[in-house]
N, CA, C and O atoms as a printed pandas DataFrame, in Angstrom:
     atom_number atom_name residue_name chain_id  residue_number  x_coord  y_coord  z_coord
0              1         N          MET        A               1    0.846   -1.167    0.000
1              2        CA          MET        A               1    0.000    0.000    0.000
2              3         C          MET        A               1    0.898    1.240    0.000
3              4         O          MET        A               1    1.801    1.354    0.829
4              5         N          VAL        A               2    0.657    2.140   -0.903
5              6        CA          VAL        A               2    1.406    3.397   -0.960
6              7         C          VAL        A               2    0.697    4.412   -0.079
7              8         O          VAL        A               2   -0.467    4.741   -0.310
8              9         N          LEU        A               3    1.394    4.902    0.923
9             10        CA          LEU        A               3    0.815    5.888    1.833
10            11         C          LEU        A               3    1.071    7.305    1.373
11            12         O          LEU        A               3    0.250    8.195    1.592
12            13         N          ALA        A               4    2.217    7.517    0.733
13            14        CA          ALA        A               4    2.576    8.861    0.296
14            15         C          ALA        A               4    3.721    8.766   -0.697
15            16         O          ALA        A               4    4.397    7.743   -0.805
16            17         N          THR        A               5    3.916    9.846   -1.409
17            18        CA          THR        A               5    5.046    9.959   -2.313
18            19         C          THR        A               5    5.936   11.081   -1.804
19            20         O          THR        A               5    5.495   12.219   -1.642
20            21         N          ALA        A               6    7.188   10.745   -1.556
21            22        CA          ALA        A               6    8.139   11.753   -1.081
22            23         C          ALA        A               6    8.631   12.571   -2.268
23            24         O          ALA        A               6    8.841   12.052   -3.364
24            25         N          LEU        A               7    8.804   13.831   -2.024
25            26        CA          LEU        A               7    9.278   14.761   -3.047
26            27         C          LEU        A               7   10.669   15.254   -2.678
27            28         O          LEU        A               7   11.096   15.093   -1.534
28            29         N          PRO        A               8   11.386   15.855   -3.632
29            30        CA          PRO        A               8   12.711   16.383   -3.299
30            31         C          PRO        A               8   12.653   17.307   -2.082
31            32         O          PRO        A               8   11.812   18.203   -2.005
32            33         N          GLY        A               9   13.552   17.075   -1.146
33            34        CA          GLY        A               9   13.606   17.894    0.059
34            35         C          GLY        A               9   12.778   17.362    1.214
35            36         O          GLY        A               9   12.877   17.881    2.326
36            37         N          ASP        A              10   11.961   16.335    0.979
37            38        CA          ASP        A              10   11.151   15.778    2.053
38            39         C          ASP        A              10   12.033   15.089    3.092
39            40         O          ASP        A              10   13.118   14.597    2.783
40            41         N          VAL        A              11   11.548   15.067    4.313
41            42        CA          VAL        A              11   12.258   14.438    5.424
42            43         C          VAL        A              11   11.444   13.234    5.866
43            44         O          VAL        A              11   10.264   13.362    6.195
44            45         N          LEU        A              12   12.067   12.075    5.874
45            46        CA          LEU        A              12   11.392   10.852    6.301
46            47         C          LEU        A              12   11.869   10.466    7.693
47            48         O          LEU        A              12   13.048   10.617    8.013
48            49         N          GLY        A              13   10.965    9.972    8.513
49            50        CA          GLY        A              13   11.333    9.502    9.842
50            51         C          GLY        A              13   11.372   10.567   10.920
51            52         O          GLY        A              13   11.822   10.308   12.035
52            53         N          LEU        A              14   10.906   11.756   10.599
53            54        CA          LEU        A              14   10.982   12.859   11.562
54            55         C          LEU        A              14   10.177   12.572   12.825
55            56         O          LEU        A              14   10.660   12.812   13.932
56            57         N          SER        A              15    8.970   12.069   12.674
57            58        CA          SER        A              15    8.152   11.800   13.863
58            59         C          SER        A              15    8.787   10.723   14.733
59            60         O          SER        A              15    8.676   10.772   15.958
60            61         N          ALA        A              16    9.449    9.753   14.113
61            62        CA          ALA        A              16   10.125    8.707   14.888
62            63         C          ALA        A              16   11.281    9.285   15.694
63            64         O          ALA        A              16   11.497    8.890   16.840
64            65         N          VAL        A              17   12.019   10.207   15.111
65            66        CA          VAL        A              17   13.142   10.826   15.826
66            67         C          VAL        A              17   12.630   11.626   17.013
67            68         O          VAL        A              17   13.170   11.518   18.114
68            69         N          VAL        A              18   11.603   12.418   16.801
69            70        CA          VAL        A              18   11.073   13.279   17.854
70            71         C          VAL        A              18   10.443   12.446   18.973
71            72         O          VAL        A              18   10.586   12.773   20.151
72            73         N          SER        A              19    9.741   11.361   18.596
73            74        CA          SER        A              19    9.057   10.547   19.603
74            75         C          SER        A              19    9.957    9.492   20.234
75            76         O          SER        A              19    9.625    8.931   21.278
76            77         N          GLY        A              20   11.096    9.222   19.601
77            78        CA          GLY        A              20   11.983    8.183   20.107
78            79         C          GLY        A              20   11.535    6.789   19.718
79            80         O          GLY        A              20   12.063    5.798   20.224
80            81         N          GLU        A              21   10.566    6.707   18.824
81            82        CA          GLU        A              21   10.037    5.416   18.373
82            83         C          GLU        A              21   10.812    4.911   17.165
83            84         O          GLU        A              21   11.564    5.658   16.538
84            85         N          TYR        A              22   10.620    3.631   16.847
85            86        CA          TYR        A              22   11.228    3.009   15.690
86            87         C          TYR        A              22   10.471    3.437   14.432
87            88         O          TYR        A              22    9.241    3.492   14.442
88            89         N          TYR        A              23   11.186    3.735   13.360
89            90        CA          TYR        A              23   10.562    4.126   12.090
90            91         C          TYR        A              23   10.156    2.864   11.353
91            92         O          TYR        A              23   11.016    2.117   10.887
92            93         N          GLU        A              24    8.862    2.615   11.241
93            94        CA          GLU        A              24    8.369    1.349   10.720
94            95         C          GLU        A              24    8.066    1.359    9.222
95            96         O          GLU        A              24    7.883    0.294    8.632
96            97         N          GLU        A              25    8.010    2.512    8.605
97            98        CA          GLU        A              25    7.668    2.565    7.194
98            99         C          GLU        A              25    8.879    2.219    6.340
99           100         O          GLU        A              25   10.023    2.287    6.790
100          101         N          THR        A              26    8.595    1.846    5.100
101          102        CA          THR        A              26    9.643    1.540    4.139
102          103         C          THR        A              26    9.515    2.508    2.980
103          104         O          THR        A              26    8.411    2.814    2.529
104          105         N          ALA        A              27   10.640    2.981    2.509
105          106        CA          ALA        A              27   10.643    3.872    1.348
106          107         C          ALA        A              27   11.287    3.136    0.176
107          108         O          ALA        A              27   12.310    2.469    0.330
108          109         N          VAL        A              28   10.668    3.270   -1.002
109          110        CA          VAL        A              28   11.176    2.652   -2.211
110          111         C          VAL        A              28   11.308    3.731   -3.269
111          112         O          VAL        A              28   10.349    4.452   -3.546
112          113         N          ALA        A              29   12.488    3.848   -3.862
113          114        CA          ALA        A              29   12.705    4.837   -4.923
114          115         C          ALA        A              29   12.242    4.244   -6.256
115          116         O          ALA        A              29   12.610    3.124   -6.609
116          117         N          THR        A              30   11.441    4.999   -6.982
117          118        CA          THR        A              30   10.962    4.540   -8.285
118          119         C          THR        A              30   11.772    5.141   -9.428
119          120         O          THR        A              30   11.619    4.744  -10.583
120          121         N          ILE        A              31   12.632    6.099   -9.100
121          122        CA          ILE        A              31   13.524    6.720  -10.078
122          123         C          ILE        A              31   14.886    6.866   -9.419
123          124         O          ILE        A              31   14.981    6.786   -8.194
124          125         N          PRO        A              32   15.953    7.078  -10.201
125          126        CA          PRO        A              32   17.258    7.297   -9.568
126          127         C          PRO        A              32   17.166    8.422   -8.534
127          128         O          PRO        A              32   16.663    9.507   -8.828
128          129         N          THR        A              33   17.649    8.155   -7.345
129          130        CA          THR        A              33   17.442    9.054   -6.217
130          131         C          THR        A              33   18.721    9.213   -5.401
131          132         O          THR        A              33   19.483    8.263   -5.224
132          133         N          GLN        A              34   18.938   10.413   -4.914
133          134        CA          GLN        A              34   20.043   10.669   -4.001
134          135         C          GLN        A              34   19.431   10.996   -2.646
135          136         O          GLN        A              34   18.567   11.867   -2.545
136          137         N          VAL        A              35   19.875   10.305   -1.613
137          138        CA          VAL        A              35   19.334   10.519   -0.271
138          139         C          VAL        A              35   20.464   10.825    0.695
139          140         O          VAL        A              35   21.631   10.535    0.431
140          141         N          GLY        A              36   20.094   11.409    1.803
141          142        CA          GLY        A              36   21.032   11.668    2.885
142          143         C          GLY        A              36   20.499   11.038    4.158
143          144         O          GLY        A              36   19.305   10.755    4.259
144          145         N          PHE        A              37   21.356   10.819    5.112
145          146        CA          PHE        A              37   20.962   10.212    6.374
146          147         C          PHE        A              37   21.579   11.003    7.515
147          148         O          PHE        A              37   22.767   11.324    7.489
148          149         N          VAL        A              38   20.766   11.315    8.517
149          150        CA          VAL        A              38   21.239   11.998    9.714
150          151         C          VAL        A              38   20.841   11.132   10.908
151          152         O          VAL        A              38   19.670   10.786   11.067
152          153         N          LYS        A              39   21.806   10.788   11.736
153          154        CA          LYS        A              39   21.511    9.994   12.923
154          155         C          LYS        A              39   20.595   10.779   13.858
155          156         O          LYS        A              39   20.688   12.002   13.967
156          157         N          SER        A              40   19.715   10.047   14.526
157          158        CA          SER        A              40   18.767   10.672   15.451
158          159         C          SER        A              40   19.467   11.557   16.472
159          160         O          SER        A              40   19.062   12.698   16.698
160          161         N          GLN        A              41   20.509   11.031   17.080
161          162        CA          GLN        A              41   21.230   11.792   18.111
162          163         C          GLN        A              41   21.791   13.093   17.545
163          164         O          GLN        A              41   21.747   14.132   18.204
164          165         N          ASP        A              42   22.318   13.033   16.322
165          166        CA          ASP        A              42   22.880   14.236   15.703
166          167         C          ASP        A              42   21.792   15.270   15.432
167          168         O          ASP        A              42   21.997   16.467   15.635
168          169         N          PHE        A              43   20.628   14.798   14.972
169          170        CA          PHE        A              43   19.534   15.725   14.683
170          171         C          PHE        A              43   19.016   16.371   15.960
171          172         O          PHE        A              43   18.776   17.577   15.994
172          173         N          LEU        A              44   18.843   15.576   17.005
173          174        CA          LEU        A              44   18.365   16.128   18.277
174          175         C          LEU        A              44   19.377   17.095   18.878
175          176         O          LEU        A              44   18.999   18.093   19.492
176          177         N          ARG        A              45   20.653   16.803   18.702
177          178        CA          ARG        A              45   21.701   17.722   19.160
178          179         C          ARG        A              45   21.626   19.038   18.381
179          180         O          ARG        A              45   21.801   20.117   18.948
180          181         N          PHE        A              46   21.363   18.933   17.068
181          182        CA          PHE        A              46   21.188   20.131   16.238
182          183         C          PHE        A              46   20.025   20.979   16.745
183          184         O          PHE        A              46   20.144   22.200   16.847
184          185         N          LEU        A              47   18.893   20.331   17.067
185          186        CA          LEU        A              47   17.741   21.071   17.581
186          187         C          LEU        A              47   18.046   21.721   18.923
187          188         O          LEU        A              47   17.557   22.814   19.207
188          189         N          SER        A              48   18.843   21.066   19.745
189          190        CA          SER        A              48   19.229   21.661   21.029
190          191         C          SER        A              48   20.101   22.883   20.818
191          192         O          SER        A              48   19.980   23.878   21.534
192          193         N          ARG        A              49   20.976   22.802   19.837
193          194        CA          ARG        A              49   21.891   23.912   19.566
194          195         C          ARG        A              49   21.183   25.071   18.868
195          196         O          ARG        A              49   21.528   26.232   19.086
196          197         N          TYR        A              50   20.198   24.760   18.032
197          198        CA          TYR        A              50   19.461   25.772   17.265
198          199         C          TYR        A              50   17.961   25.608   17.517
199          200         O          TYR        A              50   17.248   25.081   16.664
200          201         N          PRO        A              51   17.480   26.050   18.674
201          202        CA          PRO        A              51   16.074   25.838   19.037
202          203         C          PRO        A              51   15.086   26.439   18.049
203          204         O          PRO        A              51   13.947   25.978   17.971
204          205         N          GLU        A              52   15.491   27.459   17.290
205          206        CA          GLU        A              52   14.568   28.038   16.313
206          207         C          GLU        A              52   14.220   27.024   15.224
207          208         O          GLU        A              52   13.178   27.152   14.581
208          209         N          ALA        A              53   15.066   26.026   15.005
209          210        CA          ALA        A              53   14.777   24.977   14.024
210          211         C          ALA        A              53   13.648   24.073   14.508
211          212         O          ALA        A              53   12.990   23.420   13.698
212          213         N          SER        A              54   13.419   24.029   15.805
213          214        CA          SER        A              54   12.327   23.220   16.342
214          215         C          SER        A              54   10.973   23.693   15.831
215          216         O          SER        A              54   10.054   22.889   15.671
216          217         N          PHE        A              55   10.844   24.986   15.574
217          218        CA          PHE        A              55    9.591   25.506   15.031
218          219         C          PHE        A              55    9.324   24.905   13.658
219          220         O          PHE        A              55    8.179   24.588   13.334
220          221         N          TRP        A              56   10.369   24.744   12.848
221          222        CA          TRP        A              56   10.224   24.105   11.543
222          223         C          TRP        A              56    9.731   22.667   11.707
223          224         O          TRP        A              56    8.877   22.212   10.946
224          225         N          VAL        A              57   10.266   21.955   12.696
225          226        CA          VAL        A              57    9.851   20.577   12.961
226          227         C          VAL        A              57    8.376   20.542   13.337
227          228         O          VAL        A              57    7.628   19.699   12.842
228          229         N          VAL        A              58    7.957   21.446   14.205
229          230        CA          VAL        A              58    6.543   21.504   14.617
230          231         C          VAL        A              58    5.652   21.785   13.412
231          232         O          VAL        A              58    4.606   21.154   13.261
232          233         N          GLN        A              59    6.047   22.715   12.559
233          234        CA          GLN        A              59    5.261   23.027   11.364
234          235         C          GLN        A              59    5.139   21.811   10.453
235          236         O          GLN        A              59    4.048   21.500    9.974
236          237         N          LEU        A              60    6.240   21.129   10.215
237          238        CA          LEU        A              60    6.241   19.972    9.331
238          239         C          LEU        A              60    5.371   18.852    9.886
239          240         O          LEU        A              60    4.581   18.257    9.153
240          241         N          LEU        A              61    5.514   18.562   11.174
241          242        CA          LEU        A              61    4.697   17.515   11.781
242          243         C          LEU        A              61    3.219   17.899   11.782
243          244         O          LEU        A              61    2.362   17.037   11.589
244          245         N          SER        A              62    2.911   19.168   11.995
245          246        CA          SER        A              62    1.537   19.636   11.955
246          247         C          SER        A              62    0.936   19.454   10.565
247          248         O          SER        A              62   -0.209   19.022   10.432
248          249         N          GLU        A              63    1.709   19.783    9.529
249          250        CA          GLU        A              63    1.232   19.585    8.157
250          251         C          GLU        A              63    0.944   18.116    7.888
251          252         O          GLU        A              63   -0.041   17.783    7.229
252          253         N          ARG        A              64    1.797   17.242    8.394
253          254        CA          ARG        A              64    1.590   15.799    8.180
254          255         C          ARG        A              64    0.352   15.297    8.902
255          256         O          ARG        A              64   -0.379   14.466    8.363
256          257         N          VAL        A              65    0.102   15.784   10.109
257          258        CA          VAL        A              65   -1.102   15.392   10.841
258          259         C          VAL        A              65   -2.336   15.867   10.084
259          260         O          VAL        A              65   -3.299   15.115    9.932
260          261         N          THR        A              66   -2.314   17.106    9.610
261          262        CA          THR        A              66   -3.444   17.655    8.867
262          263         C          THR        A              66   -3.706   16.845    7.605
263          264         O          THR        A              66   -4.857   16.535    7.300
264          265         N          THR        A              67   -2.663   16.499    6.871
265          266        CA          THR        A              67   -2.806   15.704    5.649
266          267         C          THR        A              67   -3.361   14.325    5.960
267          268         O          THR        A              67   -4.250   13.838    5.262
268          269         N          THR        A              68   -2.842   13.697    7.002
269          270        CA          THR        A              68   -3.304   12.364    7.379
270          271         C          THR        A              68   -4.772   12.387    7.779
271          272         O          THR        A              68   -5.536   11.513    7.371
272          273         N          LEU        A              69   -5.175   13.370    8.568
273          274        CA          LEU        A              69   -6.577   13.470    8.972
274          275         C          LEU        A              69   -7.482   13.691    7.761
275          276         O          LEU        A              69   -8.581   13.140    7.699
276          277         N          SER        A              70   -7.037   14.473    6.822
277          278        CA          SER        A              70   -7.805   14.706    5.601
278          279         C          SER        A              70   -7.952   13.408    4.811
279          280         O          SER        A              70   -9.037   13.100    4.317
280          281         N          GLN        A              71   -6.873   12.652    4.692
281          282        CA          GLN        A              71   -6.937   11.382    3.978
282          283         C          GLN        A              71   -7.863   10.401    4.681
283          284         O          GLN        A              71   -8.628    9.693    4.026
284          285         N          LEU        A              72   -7.801   10.351    5.993
285          286        CA          LEU        A              72   -8.667    9.455    6.750
286          287         C          LEU        A              72  -10.137    9.830    6.598
287          288         O          LEU        A              72  -10.997    8.954    6.514
288          289         N          SER        A              73  -10.424   11.121    6.562
289          290        CA          SER        A              73  -11.820   11.533    6.409
290          291         C          SER        A              73  -12.338   11.148    5.027
291          292         O          SER        A              73  -13.517   10.827    4.878
292          293         N          CYS        A              74  -11.469   11.176    4.013
293          294        CA          CYS        A              74  -11.878   10.744    2.669
294          295         C          CYS        A              74  -12.149    9.247    2.651
295          296         O          CYS        A              74  -13.114    8.801    2.029
296          297         N          ILE        A              75  -11.310    8.467    3.325
297          298        CA          ILE        A              75  -11.503    7.020    3.382
298          299         C          ILE        A              75  -12.797    6.689    4.099
299          300         O          ILE        A              75  -13.530    5.790    3.686
300          301         N          ARG        A              76  -13.079    7.410    5.164
301          302        CA          ARG        A              76  -14.293    7.158    5.946
302          303         C          ARG        A              76  -15.547    7.366    5.110
303          304         O          ARG        A              76  -16.567    6.718    5.343
304          305         N          GLU        A              77  -15.474    8.270    4.135
305          306        CA          GLU        A              77  -16.633    8.569    3.302
306          307         C          GLU        A              77  -16.865    7.533    2.203
307          308         O          GLU        A              77  -17.936    7.518    1.597
308          309         N          LEU        A              78  -15.875    6.659    1.932
309          310        CA          LEU        A              78  -16.027    5.638    0.905
310          311         C          LEU        A              78  -16.943    4.528    1.397
311          312         O          LEU        A              78  -16.952    4.217    2.588
312          313         N          PRO        A              79  -17.712    3.931    0.500
313          314        CA          PRO        A              79  -18.498    2.761    0.906
314          315         C          PRO        A              79  -17.565    1.644    1.350
315          316         O          PRO        A              79  -16.486    1.482    0.779
316          317         N          ALA        A              80  -17.956    0.878    2.349
317          318        CA          ALA        A              80  -17.094   -0.148    2.931
318          319         C          ALA        A              80  -16.609   -1.157    1.883
319          320         O          ALA        A              80  -15.479   -1.636    1.978
320          321         N          ARG        A              81  -17.417   -1.479    0.913
321          322        CA          ARG        A              81  -17.016   -2.482   -0.068
322          323         C          ARG        A              81  -15.927   -1.986   -1.024
323          324         O          ARG        A              81  -15.295   -2.794   -1.705
324          325         N          SER        A              82  -15.702   -0.679   -1.084
325          326        CA          SER        A              82  -14.684   -0.152   -1.996
326          327         C          SER        A              82  -13.314   -0.081   -1.363
327          328         O          SER        A              82  -12.346    0.272   -2.038
328          329         N          ILE        A              83  -13.203   -0.405   -0.088
329          330        CA          ILE        A              83  -11.921   -0.351    0.612
330          331         C          ILE        A              83  -11.342   -1.759    0.665
331          332         O          ILE        A              83  -11.968   -2.682    1.184
332          333         N          ARG        A              84  -10.148   -1.908    0.125
333          334        CA          ARG        A              84   -9.455   -3.207    0.173
334          335         C          ARG        A              84   -8.209   -3.060    1.016
335          336         O          ARG        A              84   -7.415   -2.137    0.836
336          337         N          ILE        A              85   -8.057   -3.982    1.928
337          338        CA          ILE        A              85   -6.877   -3.953    2.802
338          339         C          ILE        A              85   -6.090   -5.229    2.592
339          340         O          ILE        A              85   -5.052   -5.426    3.224
């Protein structure tokens, strides 16, 4: 099941880093892709050093919650027989 499509500049695993939870999703590149990796500890240290960056994290997570809730409300409106899991 495809949950989302990441675009250039997107950050994956942000909620897992902030919550301290394991990142359970899998990402698959469908085109040649260049990615970067930042260790959780390094990112949290960066936020401690530059607290103004935390506002960006809050904004990004808020946008994701809003998008997810919107998607869920659309699914809820579908007839039960049209949903395949």
